[in-house]
C-alpha positions as MATLAB code, in Angstrom:
seq = 'MSQRCVEMLLGKILTDEDFRRSFFPVQPSSFEIAAAHGLELTPVERSALSTLRLRRFAFIAQTLDPRISRSCVSRPKGSGRGTSDTGSGKWGVS';
ca = [
      10.350   -1.999   17.915;
      11.467   -3.251   14.405;
       8.157   -5.970   13.876;
       6.362   -2.604   14.942;
       7.453   -0.757   12.025;
       6.271   -3.631   10.192;
       2.756   -3.403   11.046;
       3.053   -0.040   10.540;
       4.353   -0.292    7.250;
       1.623   -2.701    6.251;
      -1.238   -0.576    7.717;
      -0.027    2.068    5.880;
      -0.274    0.270    2.540;
      -3.758   -0.468    3.307;
      -5.187    2.871    4.559;
      -3.248    5.114    2.506;
      -3.619    5.456   -1.230;
      -1.039    8.070   -2.134;
       1.631    6.266    0.159;
       0.459    2.536   -1.963;
       0.744    4.074   -5.146;
       4.477    5.476   -4.396;
       5.632    1.934   -2.556;
       4.561   -0.424   -5.403;
       6.084   -1.575   -7.223;
       8.506   -2.814   -4.402;
      12.109   -1.677   -4.862;
      14.755   -0.467   -3.100;
      13.215    3.062   -3.018;
      10.007    1.723   -1.598;
      12.542    1.479    1.679;
      13.714    5.135    1.593;
       9.658    5.967    1.485;
       8.879    3.990    4.057;
      12.092    5.311    6.233;
      11.028    9.121    5.304;
       7.881    8.271    7.110;
       9.931    7.318   10.153;
       9.564    3.260    9.419;
      12.995    1.304    9.809;
      13.270   -1.483    8.303;
      16.119   -4.496    8.935;
      17.459   -5.983    6.039;
      15.758   -8.905    7.188;
      12.663   -7.351    6.794;
      13.149   -5.526    4.038;
      13.791   -8.959    1.956;
      10.645  -10.510    3.171;
       8.407   -7.343    2.419;
      10.169   -7.318   -1.168;
       7.663   -9.810   -2.303;
       4.360   -8.014   -1.697;
       1.888   -7.138   -4.298;
       0.048   -4.028   -5.404;
      -2.961   -5.986   -6.443;
      -3.505   -7.467   -3.390;
      -3.276   -4.397   -1.096;
      -5.386   -2.730   -3.240;
      -8.182   -5.069   -2.938;
      -8.156   -5.185    0.706;
      -8.152   -1.715    0.716;
     -11.141   -1.166   -1.321;
     -13.106   -3.233    0.983;
     -12.100   -0.750    4.111;
     -14.569    1.745    5.343;
     -13.496    5.322    4.033;
     -13.700    6.840    6.994;
     -10.593    4.367    8.306;
      -8.500    5.052    4.966;
      -6.878    8.180    2.771;
      -8.129    8.268   -0.653;
      -5.851    9.700   -3.074;
      -6.602   13.203   -3.469;
      -6.305   13.101   -7.475;
      -8.728   10.590   -8.094;
     -10.807   11.057  -10.783;
     -15.181   11.716  -10.148;
     -16.939    8.588  -10.368;
     -13.393    5.767   -9.615;
     -14.643    5.042   -5.898;
     -14.734    1.807   -4.407;
     -15.566   -1.225   -6.247;
     -13.189   -0.400   -8.932;
     -10.098   -1.593  -10.020;
      -6.615    0.609  -11.125;
      -4.523   -2.250  -11.391;
      -5.897   -3.267  -14.754;
      -6.694   -6.641  -13.717;
     -10.500   -7.294  -13.599;
     -12.935   -5.947  -11.514;
     -10.932   -6.543   -7.807;
      -7.100   -6.599   -9.539;
      -6.622   -9.856   -7.755;
      -3.624  -12.206   -9.009;
];
């Protein structure tokens, strides 16, 4: 069931902005946060996932239909889709 946890983690990172912000940058506490959501990962999976970068997920997340994603509750008005909170240009891709 661990592969399922990896898939669920990746989906949660993409669709839940609050979770995404708390998970990145990836560090040991990131996996504690994942475990608190029922996502237990093996040491090998943790190692592989430690290379994930916020900007790549933020780029994909902003292209998702809002009906299937959770926006950050604290997001200021007017900072909707098409903007980047990553400070790396319009799309925040590295």
